[in-house]
PyMOL Python script that loads the backbone (N, CA, C, O; Angstrom):
from pymol import cmd

cmd.read_pdbstr("""\
ATOM      1  N   UNK A   1       9.502  26.458  13.923  1.00  0.00           N
ATOM      2  CA  UNK A   1      10.912  26.192  13.717  1.00  0.00           C
ATOM      3  C   UNK A   1      11.065  25.504  12.363  1.00  0.00           C
ATOM      4  O   UNK A   1      10.312  24.581  12.052  1.00  0.00           O
ATOM      5  N   UNK A   2      12.022  25.937  11.565  1.00  0.00           N
ATOM      6  CA  UNK A   2      12.258  25.322  10.260  1.00  0.00           C
ATOM      7  C   UNK A   2      13.298  24.213  10.369  1.00  0.00           C
ATOM      8  O   UNK A   2      14.166  24.230  11.242  1.00  0.00           O
ATOM      9  N   UNK A   3      13.186  23.255   9.463  1.00  0.00           N
ATOM     10  CA  UNK A   3      14.141  22.152   9.416  1.00  0.00           C
ATOM     11  C   UNK A   3      15.467  22.646   8.869  1.00  0.00           C
ATOM     12  O   UNK A   3      15.500  23.295   7.824  1.00  0.00           O
ATOM     13  N   UNK A   4      16.551  22.353   9.552  1.00  0.00           N
ATOM     14  CA  UNK A   4      17.867  22.816   9.130  1.00  0.00           C
ATOM     15  C   UNK A   4      18.823  21.679   8.842  1.00  0.00           C
ATOM     16  O   UNK A   4      20.038  21.876   8.870  1.00  0.00           O
ATOM     17  N   UNK A   5      18.308  20.497   8.567  1.00  0.00           N
ATOM     18  CA  UNK A   5      19.179  19.368   8.266  1.00  0.00           C
ATOM     19  C   UNK A   5      19.432  18.512   9.484  1.00  0.00           C
ATOM     20  O   UNK A   5      18.927  18.802  10.568  1.00  0.00           O
ATOM     21  N   UNK A   6      20.212  17.457   9.312  1.00  0.00           N
ATOM     22  CA  UNK A   6      20.469  16.519  10.403  1.00  0.00           C
ATOM     23  C   UNK A   6      21.286  17.161  11.509  1.00  0.00           C
ATOM     24  O   UNK A   6      22.107  18.046  11.264  1.00  0.00           O
ATOM     25  N   UNK A   7      21.053  16.709  12.711  1.00  0.00           N
ATOM     26  CA  UNK A   7      21.777  17.227  13.868  1.00  0.00           C
ATOM     27  C   UNK A   7      22.478  16.073  14.577  1.00  0.00           C
ATOM     28  O   UNK A   7      22.029  14.928  14.524  1.00  0.00           O
ATOM     29  N   UNK A   8      23.566  16.390  15.228  1.00  0.00           N
ATOM     30  CA  UNK A   8      24.324  15.423  16.009  1.00  0.00           C
ATOM     31  C   UNK A   8      24.418  15.905  17.440  1.00  0.00           C
ATOM     32  O   UNK A   8      24.422  17.111  17.691  1.00  0.00           O
ATOM     33  N   UNK A   9      24.493  14.982  18.379  1.00  0.00           N
ATOM     34  CA  UNK A   9      24.745  15.326  19.765  1.00  0.00           C
ATOM     35  C   UNK A   9      26.125  14.792  20.085  1.00  0.00           C
ATOM     36  O   UNK A   9      26.366  13.589  19.980  1.00  0.00           O
ATOM     37  N   UNK A  10      27.044  15.684  20.480  1.00  0.00           N
ATOM     38  CA  UNK A  10      28.401  15.227  20.762  1.00  0.00           C
ATOM     39  C   UNK A  10      28.513  14.733  22.198  1.00  0.00           C
ATOM     40  O   UNK A  10      27.532  14.733  22.942  1.00  0.00           O
ATOM     41  N   UNK A  11      29.712  14.313  22.583  1.00  0.00           N
ATOM     42  CA  UNK A  11      29.918  13.721  23.900  1.00  0.00           C
ATOM     43  C   UNK A  11      29.643  14.694  25.040  1.00  0.00           C
ATOM     44  O   UNK A  11      29.405  14.265  26.168  1.00  0.00           O
ATOM     45  N   UNK A  12      29.672  15.994  24.767  1.00  0.00           N
ATOM     46  CA  UNK A  12      29.364  16.996  25.784  1.00  0.00           C
ATOM     47  C   UNK A  12      27.901  17.388  25.773  1.00  0.00           C
ATOM     48  O   UNK A  12      27.528  18.401  26.363  1.00  0.00           O
ATOM     49  N   UNK A  13      27.062  16.596  25.105  1.00  0.00           N
ATOM     50  CA  UNK A  13      25.627  16.844  24.981  1.00  0.00           C
ATOM     51  C   UNK A  13      25.306  18.163  24.295  1.00  0.00           C
ATOM     52  O   UNK A  13      24.267  18.764  24.565  1.00  0.00           O
ATOM     53  N   UNK A  14      26.183  18.617  23.414  1.00  0.00           N
ATOM     54  CA  UNK A  14      25.938  19.804  22.609  1.00  0.00           C
ATOM     55  C   UNK A  14      25.331  19.384  21.275  1.00  0.00           C
ATOM     56  O   UNK A  14      25.805  18.442  20.640  1.00  0.00           O
ATOM     57  N   UNK A  15      24.296  20.078  20.859  1.00  0.00           N
ATOM     58  CA  UNK A  15      23.666  19.781  19.575  1.00  0.00           C
ATOM     59  C   UNK A  15      24.312  20.657  18.521  1.00  0.00           C
ATOM     60  O   UNK A  15      24.460  21.865  18.707  1.00  0.00           O
ATOM     61  N   UNK A  16      24.701  20.035  17.400  1.00  0.00           N
ATOM     62  CA  UNK A  16      25.291  20.791  16.307  1.00  0.00           C
ATOM     63  C   UNK A  16      24.825  20.177  14.993  1.00  0.00           C
ATOM     64  O   UNK A  16      24.339  19.047  14.955  1.00  0.00           O
ATOM     65  N   UNK A  17      24.979  20.932  13.937  1.00  0.00           N
ATOM     66  CA  UNK A  17      24.565  20.452  12.624  1.00  0.00           C
ATOM     67  C   UNK A  17      25.514  19.345  12.155  1.00  0.00           C
ATOM     68  O   UNK A  17      26.722  19.412  12.379  1.00  0.00           O
ATOM     69  N   UNK A  18      24.950  18.332  11.504  1.00  0.00           N
ATOM     70  CA  UNK A  18      25.748  17.260  10.926  1.00  0.00           C
ATOM     71  C   UNK A  18      26.424  17.785   9.658  1.00  0.00           C
ATOM     72  O   UNK A  18      25.832  18.560   8.906  1.00  0.00           O
ATOM     73  N   UNK A  19      27.656  17.361   9.431  1.00  0.00           N
ATOM     74  CA  UNK A  19      28.380  17.818   8.250  1.00  0.00           C
ATOM     75  C   UNK A  19      27.892  17.136   6.977  1.00  0.00           C
ATOM     76  O   UNK A  19      27.796  17.776   5.930  1.00  0.00           O
ATOM     77  N   UNK A  20      27.588  15.859   7.057  1.00  0.00           N
ATOM     78  CA  UNK A  20      27.207  15.090   5.869  1.00  0.00           C
ATOM     79  C   UNK A  20      25.723  14.758   5.909  1.00  0.00           C
ATOM     80  O   UNK A  20      25.174  14.443   6.965  1.00  0.00           O
ATOM     81  N   UNK A  21      25.083  14.830   4.754  1.00  0.00           N
ATOM     82  CA  UNK A  21      23.649  14.589   4.685  1.00  0.00           C
ATOM     83  C   UNK A  21      23.310  13.767   3.449  1.00  0.00           C
ATOM     84  O   UNK A  21      23.807  14.034   2.355  1.00  0.00           O
ATOM     85  N   UNK A  22      22.458  12.764   3.636  1.00  0.00           N
ATOM     86  CA  UNK A  22      21.942  11.970   2.510  1.00  0.00           C
ATOM     87  C   UNK A  22      20.711  12.685   1.965  1.00  0.00           C
ATOM     88  O   UNK A  22      19.767  12.967   2.704  1.00  0.00           O
ATOM     89  N   UNK A  23      20.729  12.974   0.673  1.00  0.00           N
ATOM     90  CA  UNK A  23      19.595  13.648   0.063  1.00  0.00           C
ATOM     91  C   UNK A  23      19.215  12.950  -1.244  1.00  0.00           C
ATOM     92  O   UNK A  23      20.047  12.309  -1.887  1.00  0.00           O
ATOM     93  N   UNK A  24      17.958  13.085  -1.619  1.00  0.00           N
ATOM     94  CA  UNK A  24      17.473  12.498  -2.866  1.00  0.00           C
ATOM     95  C   UNK A  24      17.907  13.375  -4.031  1.00  0.00           C
ATOM     96  O   UNK A  24      17.766  14.597  -3.984  1.00  0.00           O
ATOM     97  N   UNK A  25      18.431  12.751  -5.071  1.00  0.00           N
ATOM     98  CA  UNK A  25      18.834  13.457  -6.280  1.00  0.00           C
ATOM     99  C   UNK A  25      17.991  12.990  -7.453  1.00  0.00           C
ATOM    100  O   UNK A  25      17.064  12.197  -7.286  1.00  0.00           O
ATOM    101  N   UNK A  26      18.309  13.474  -8.618  1.00  0.00           N
ATOM    102  CA  UNK A  26      17.560  13.103  -9.819  1.00  0.00           C
ATOM    103  C   UNK A  26      17.764  11.636 -10.207  1.00  0.00           C
ATOM    104  O   UNK A  26      16.844  10.982 -10.698  1.00  0.00           O
ATOM    105  N   UNK A  27      18.976  11.131  -9.982  1.00  0.00           N
ATOM    106  CA  UNK A  27      19.321   9.754 -10.388  1.00  0.00           C
ATOM    107  C   UNK A  27      19.593   8.854  -9.197  1.00  0.00           C
ATOM    108  O   UNK A  27      20.421   7.948  -9.301  1.00  0.00           O
ATOM    109  N   UNK A  28      18.939   9.066  -8.089  1.00  0.00           N
ATOM    110  CA  UNK A  28      19.183   8.290  -6.882  1.00  0.00           C
ATOM    111  C   UNK A  28      19.559   9.210  -5.735  1.00  0.00           C
ATOM    112  O   UNK A  28      19.314  10.415  -5.782  1.00  0.00           O
ATOM    113  N   UNK A  29      20.145   8.640  -4.725  1.00  0.00           N
ATOM    114  CA  UNK A  29      20.520   9.394  -3.523  1.00  0.00           C
ATOM    115  C   UNK A  29      21.984   9.770  -3.575  1.00  0.00           C
ATOM    116  O   UNK A  29      22.777   9.109  -4.246  1.00  0.00           O
ATOM    117  N   UNK A  30      22.351  10.840  -2.862  1.00  0.00           N
ATOM    118  CA  UNK A  30      23.740  11.248  -2.771  1.00  0.00           C
ATOM    119  C   UNK A  30      24.055  11.703  -1.364  1.00  0.00           C
ATOM    120  O   UNK A  30      23.154  12.011  -0.583  1.00  0.00           O
ATOM    121  N   UNK A  31      25.340  11.745  -1.043  1.00  0.00           N
ATOM    122  CA  UNK A  31      25.807  12.244   0.245  1.00  0.00           C
ATOM    123  C   UNK A  31      26.478  13.580  -0.026  1.00  0.00           C
ATOM    124  O   UNK A  31      27.417  13.669  -0.816  1.00  0.00           O
ATOM    125  N   UNK A  32      25.983  14.618   0.640  1.00  0.00           N
ATOM    126  CA  UNK A  32      26.495  15.971   0.434  1.00  0.00           C
ATOM    127  C   UNK A  32      27.299  16.408   1.653  1.00  0.00           C
ATOM    128  O   UNK A  32      26.876  16.216   2.793  1.00  0.00           O
ATOM    129  N   UNK A  33      28.463  16.998   1.397  1.00  0.00           N
ATOM    130  CA  UNK A  33      29.260  17.639   2.438  1.00  0.00           C
ATOM    131  C   UNK A  33      28.678  19.039   2.597  1.00  0.00           C
ATOM    132  O   UNK A  33      28.825  19.877   1.708  1.00  0.00           O
ATOM    133  N   UNK A  34      28.030  19.292   3.705  1.00  0.00           N
ATOM    134  CA  UNK A  34      27.328  20.557   3.899  1.00  0.00           C
ATOM    135  C   UNK A  34      28.279  21.743   4.045  1.00  0.00           C
ATOM    136  O   UNK A  34      27.854  22.888   3.893  1.00  0.00           O
ATOM    137  N   UNK A  35      29.556  21.493   4.337  1.00  0.00           N
ATOM    138  CA  UNK A  35      30.520  22.603   4.402  1.00  0.00           C
ATOM    139  C   UNK A  35      30.858  23.130   3.014  1.00  0.00           C
ATOM    140  O   UNK A  35      30.986  24.337   2.813  1.00  0.00           O
ATOM    141  N   UNK A  36      31.002  22.219   2.061  1.00  0.00           N
ATOM    142  CA  UNK A  36      31.379  22.639   0.713  1.00  0.00           C
ATOM    143  C   UNK A  36      30.171  22.742  -0.221  1.00  0.00           C
ATOM    144  O   UNK A  36      30.227  23.437  -1.235  1.00  0.00           O
ATOM    145  N   UNK A  37      29.086  22.054   0.121  1.00  0.00           N
ATOM    146  CA  UNK A  37      27.919  22.011  -0.755  1.00  0.00           C
ATOM    147  C   UNK A  37      28.070  21.043  -1.908  1.00  0.00           C
ATOM    148  O   UNK A  37      27.213  20.988  -2.790  1.00  0.00           O
ATOM    149  N   UNK A  38      29.153  20.278  -1.912  1.00  0.00           N
ATOM    150  CA  UNK A  38      29.445  19.326  -2.986  1.00  0.00           C
ATOM    151  C   UNK A  38      29.224  17.895  -2.503  1.00  0.00           C
ATOM    152  O   UNK A  38      29.185  17.646  -1.298  1.00  0.00           O
ATOM    153  N   UNK A  39      29.078  16.952  -3.438  1.00  0.00           N
ATOM    154  CA  UNK A  39      28.975  15.557  -3.013  1.00  0.00           C
ATOM    155  C   UNK A  39      30.244  15.128  -2.270  1.00  0.00           C
ATOM    156  O   UNK A  39      31.358  15.484  -2.658  1.00  0.00           O
ATOM    157  N   UNK A  40      30.054  14.366  -1.208  1.00  0.00           N
ATOM    158  CA  UNK A  40      31.196  13.782  -0.505  1.00  0.00           C
ATOM    159  C   UNK A  40      31.841  12.765  -1.447  1.00  0.00           C
ATOM    160  O   UNK A  40      31.179  12.223  -2.331  1.00  0.00           O
ATOM    161  N   UNK A  41      33.133  12.510  -1.252  1.00  0.00           N
ATOM    162  CA  UNK A  41      33.851  11.606  -2.153  1.00  0.00           C
ATOM    163  C   UNK A  41      34.871  10.788  -1.383  1.00  0.00           C
ATOM    164  O   UNK A  41      35.301  11.163  -0.292  1.00  0.00           O
ATOM    165  N   UNK A  42      35.246   9.667  -1.972  1.00  0.00           N
ATOM    166  CA  UNK A  42      36.277   8.798  -1.437  1.00  0.00           C
ATOM    167  C   UNK A  42      37.031   8.183  -2.600  1.00  0.00           C
ATOM    168  O   UNK A  42      36.420   7.646  -3.523  1.00  0.00           O
ATOM    169  N   UNK A  43      38.361   8.258  -2.564  1.00  0.00           N
ATOM    170  CA  UNK A  43      39.201   7.692  -3.623  1.00  0.00           C
ATOM    171  C   UNK A  43      38.782   8.150  -5.013  1.00  0.00           C
ATOM    172  O   UNK A  43      38.798   7.364  -5.960  1.00  0.00           O
ATOM    173  N   UNK A  44      38.409   9.412  -5.137  1.00  0.00           N
ATOM    174  CA  UNK A  44      38.045   9.968  -6.428  1.00  0.00           C
ATOM    175  C   UNK A  44      36.640   9.638  -6.892  1.00  0.00           C
ATOM    176  O   UNK A  44      36.258  10.013  -8.001  1.00  0.00           O
ATOM    177  N   UNK A  45      35.869   8.955  -6.084  1.00  0.00           N
ATOM    178  CA  UNK A  45      34.493   8.585  -6.443  1.00  0.00           C
ATOM    179  C   UNK A  45      33.518   9.404  -5.616  1.00  0.00           C
ATOM    180  O   UNK A  45      33.524   9.338  -4.387  1.00  0.00           O
ATOM    181  N   UNK A  46      32.679  10.177  -6.296  1.00  0.00           N
ATOM    182  CA  UNK A  46      31.631  10.925  -5.608  1.00  0.00           C
ATOM    183  C   UNK A  46      30.565   9.956  -5.115  1.00  0.00           C
ATOM    184  O   UNK A  46      30.248   8.971  -5.782  1.00  0.00           O
ATOM    185  N   UNK A  47      30.016  10.248  -3.943  1.00  0.00           N
ATOM    186  CA  UNK A  47      28.931   9.434  -3.404  1.00  0.00           C
ATOM    187  C   UNK A  47      27.616   9.923  -3.996  1.00  0.00           C
ATOM    188  O   UNK A  47      26.859  10.650  -3.352  1.00  0.00           O
ATOM    189  N   UNK A  48      27.359   9.509  -5.238  1.00  0.00           N
ATOM    190  CA  UNK A  48      26.155   9.885  -5.971  1.00  0.00           C
ATOM    191  C   UNK A  48      25.530   8.633  -6.570  1.00  0.00           C
ATOM    192  O   UNK A  48      26.163   7.580  -6.638  1.00  0.00           O
ATOM    193  N   UNK A  49      24.285   8.759  -7.002  1.00  0.00           N
ATOM    194  CA  UNK A  49      23.555   7.646  -7.634  1.00  0.00           C
ATOM    195  C   UNK A  49      23.541   6.408  -6.741  1.00  0.00           C
ATOM    196  O   UNK A  49      23.777   5.290  -7.200  1.00  0.00           O
ATOM    197  N   UNK A  50      23.260   6.628  -5.464  1.00  0.00           N
ATOM    198  CA  UNK A  50      23.240   5.554  -4.480  1.00  0.00           C
ATOM    199  C   UNK A  50      21.812   5.138  -4.152  1.00  0.00           C
ATOM    200  O   UNK A  50      20.856   5.855  -4.449  1.00  0.00           O
ATOM    201  N   UNK A  51      21.688   3.975  -3.539  1.00  0.00           N
ATOM    202  CA  UNK A  51      20.408   3.600  -2.950  1.00  0.00           C
ATOM    203  C   UNK A  51      20.238   4.383  -1.658  1.00  0.00           C
ATOM    204  O   UNK A  51      21.222   4.768  -1.027  1.00  0.00           O
ATOM    205  N   UNK A  52      19.015   4.614  -1.271  1.00  0.00           N
ATOM    206  CA  UNK A  52      18.717   5.410  -0.076  1.00  0.00           C
ATOM    207  C   UNK A  52      19.434   4.864   1.159  1.00  0.00           C
ATOM    208  O   UNK A  52      20.044   5.624   1.911  1.00  0.00           O
ATOM    209  N   UNK A  53      19.362   3.556   1.366  1.00  0.00           N
ATOM    210  CA  UNK A  53      19.990   2.973   2.554  1.00  0.00           C
ATOM    211  C   UNK A  53      21.506   3.137   2.533  1.00  0.00           C
ATOM    212  O   UNK A  53      22.116   3.380   3.574  1.00  0.00           O
ATOM    213  N   UNK A  54      22.118   3.007   1.361  1.00  0.00           N
ATOM    214  CA  UNK A  54      23.567   3.185   1.260  1.00  0.00           C
ATOM    215  C   UNK A  54      23.962   4.633   1.565  1.00  0.00           C
ATOM    216  O   UNK A  54      24.931   4.878   2.284  1.00  0.00           O
ATOM    217  N   UNK A  55      23.211   5.582   1.018  1.00  0.00           N
ATOM    218  CA  UNK A  55      23.521   6.996   1.265  1.00  0.00           C
ATOM    219  C   UNK A  55      23.393   7.328   2.747  1.00  0.00           C
ATOM    220  O   UNK A  55      24.222   8.055   3.295  1.00  0.00           O
ATOM    221  N   UNK A  56      22.372   6.807   3.389  1.00  0.00           N
ATOM    222  CA  UNK A  56      22.194   7.063   4.825  1.00  0.00           C
ATOM    223  C   UNK A  56      23.300   6.408   5.647  1.00  0.00           C
ATOM    224  O   UNK A  56      23.815   7.013   6.587  1.00  0.00           O
ATOM    225  N   UNK A  57      23.667   5.175   5.297  1.00  0.00           N
ATOM    226  CA  UNK A  57      24.739   4.491   6.026  1.00  0.00           C
ATOM    227  C   UNK A  57      26.065   5.242   5.889  1.00  0.00           C
ATOM    228  O   UNK A  57      26.792   5.406   6.868  1.00  0.00           O
ATOM    229  N   UNK A  58      26.374   5.693   4.682  1.00  0.00           N
ATOM    230  CA  UNK A  58      27.624   6.425   4.454  1.00  0.00           C
ATOM    231  C   UNK A  58      27.616   7.746   5.206  1.00  0.00           C
ATOM    232  O   UNK A  58      28.607   8.088   5.851  1.00  0.00           O
ATOM    233  N   UNK A  59      26.528   8.491   5.139  1.00  0.00           N
ATOM    234  CA  UNK A  59      26.479   9.781   5.847  1.00  0.00           C
ATOM    235  C   UNK A  59      26.559   9.567   7.355  1.00  0.00           C
ATOM    236  O   UNK A  59      27.206  10.349   8.051  1.00  0.00           O
ATOM    237  N   UNK A  60      25.916   8.526   7.871  1.00  0.00           N
ATOM    238  CA  UNK A  60      26.011   8.227   9.302  1.00  0.00           C
ATOM    239  C   UNK A  60      27.448   7.928   9.711  1.00  0.00           C
ATOM    240  O   UNK A  60      27.928   8.429  10.728  1.00  0.00           O
ATOM    241  N   UNK A  61      28.131   7.110   8.917  1.00  0.00           N
ATOM    242  CA  UNK A  61      29.522   6.756   9.231  1.00  0.00           C
ATOM    243  C   UNK A  61      30.423   7.989   9.196  1.00  0.00           C
ATOM    244  O   UNK A  61      31.235   8.194  10.098  1.00  0.00           O
ATOM    245  N   UNK A  62      30.278   8.806   8.158  1.00  0.00           N
ATOM    246  CA  UNK A  62      31.087  10.019   8.065  1.00  0.00           C
ATOM    247  C   UNK A  62      30.812  10.971   9.228  1.00  0.00           C
ATOM    248  O   UNK A  62      31.743  11.552   9.785  1.00  0.00           O
ATOM    249  N   UNK A  63      29.552  11.132   9.594  1.00  0.00           N
ATOM    250  CA  UNK A  63      29.198  12.009  10.714  1.00  0.00           C
ATOM    251  C   UNK A  63      29.701  11.465  12.045  1.00  0.00           C
ATOM    252  O   UNK A  63      30.153  12.235  12.893  1.00  0.00           O
ATOM    253  N   UNK A  64      29.631  10.159  12.241  1.00  0.00           N
ATOM    254  CA  UNK A  64      30.154   9.563  13.476  1.00  0.00           C
ATOM    255  C   UNK A  64      31.652   9.798  13.605  1.00  0.00           C
ATOM    256  O   UNK A  64      32.137  10.149  14.681  1.00  0.00           O
ATOM    257  N   UNK A  65      32.382   9.606  12.520  1.00  0.00           N
ATOM    258  CA  UNK A  65      33.832   9.843  12.549  1.00  0.00           C
ATOM    259  C   UNK A  65      34.129  11.321  12.810  1.00  0.00           C
ATOM    260  O   UNK A  65      35.040  11.645  13.573  1.00  0.00           O
ATOM    261  N   UNK A  66      33.377  12.202  12.190  1.00  0.00           N
ATOM    262  CA  UNK A  66      33.549  13.647  12.393  1.00  0.00           C
ATOM    263  C   UNK A  66      33.295  14.009  13.855  1.00  0.00           C
ATOM    264  O   UNK A  66      34.059  14.768  14.452  1.00  0.00           O
ATOM    265  N   UNK A  67      32.228  13.468  14.427  1.00  0.00           N
ATOM    266  CA  UNK A  67      31.868  13.771  15.817  1.00  0.00           C
ATOM    267  C   UNK A  67      32.930  13.254  16.783  1.00  0.00           C
ATOM    268  O   UNK A  67      33.252  13.919  17.767  1.00  0.00           O
ATOM    269  N   UNK A  68      33.474  12.069  16.505  1.00  0.00           N
ATOM    270  CA  UNK A  68      34.450  11.442  17.392  1.00  0.00           C
ATOM    271  C   UNK A  68      35.879  11.886  17.127  1.00  0.00           C
ATOM    272  O   UNK A  68      36.792  11.517  17.866  1.00  0.00           O
ATOM    273  N   UNK A  69      36.081  12.679  16.072  1.00  0.00           N
ATOM    274  CA  UNK A  69      37.419  13.158  15.744  1.00  0.00           C
ATOM    275  C   UNK A  69      38.323  12.077  15.198  1.00  0.00           C
ATOM    276  O   UNK A  69      39.544  12.171  15.316  1.00  0.00           O
ATOM    277  N   UNK A  70      37.733  11.038  14.594  1.00  0.00           N
ATOM    278  CA  UNK A  70      38.504   9.934  14.031  1.00  0.00           C
ATOM    279  C   UNK A  70      38.534  10.061  12.518  1.00  0.00           C
ATOM    280  O   UNK A  70      37.603  10.600  11.920  1.00  0.00           O
ATOM    281  N   UNK A  71      39.593   9.570  11.899  1.00  0.00           N
ATOM    282  CA  UNK A  71      39.590   9.557  10.427  1.00  0.00           C
ATOM    283  C   UNK A  71      38.557   8.537   9.936  1.00  0.00           C
ATOM    284  O   UNK A  71      38.342   7.502  10.567  1.00  0.00           O
ATOM    285  N   UNK A  72      37.943   8.839   8.838  1.00  0.00           N
ATOM    286  CA  UNK A  72      36.920   7.953   8.292  1.00  0.00           C
ATOM    287  C   UNK A  72      37.559   6.760   7.591  1.00  0.00           C
ATOM    288  O   UNK A  72      38.543   6.922   6.870  1.00  0.00           O
ATOM    289  N   UNK A  73      37.016   5.575   7.793  1.00  0.00           N
ATOM    290  CA  UNK A  73      37.508   4.408   7.053  1.00  0.00           C
ATOM    291  C   UNK A  73      37.087   4.469   5.582  1.00  0.00           C
ATOM    292  O   UNK A  73      37.582   3.688   4.770  1.00  0.00           O
ATOM    293  N   UNK A  74      36.185   5.380   5.232  1.00  0.00           N
ATOM    294  CA  UNK A  74      35.722   5.495   3.865  1.00  0.00           C
ATOM    295  C   UNK A  74      36.653   6.336   3.001  1.00  0.00           C
ATOM    296  O   UNK A  74      36.602   6.247   1.774  1.00  0.00           O
ATOM    297  N   UNK A  75      37.492   7.139   3.613  1.00  0.00           N
ATOM    298  CA  UNK A  75      38.321   8.073   2.853  1.00  0.00           C
ATOM    299  C   UNK A  75      39.701   7.512   2.602  1.00  0.00           C
ATOM    300  O   UNK A  75      40.530   8.171   1.973  1.00  0.00           O
TER     301      UNK A  75
END
""", "prot")
cmd.dss("prot")
cmd.show_as("cartoon", "prot")
cmd.util.cbc("prot")
cmd.orient("prot")
């Protein structure tokens, strides 16, 4: 089985692909919106050139909001 990115388990115990993913870039870590293939952004700022822990925390928060159907506090 090949790795296909982060997965989420929703409230109905269904496994699905996570929308946001923290990945290593040339100048640090970034959060990518897997639907668009572009860096995720908030208030006109792309989530790029981040520390690894920050990128993971942001992607986790965005994915949790997506899974729960809540608006993100980051946007």
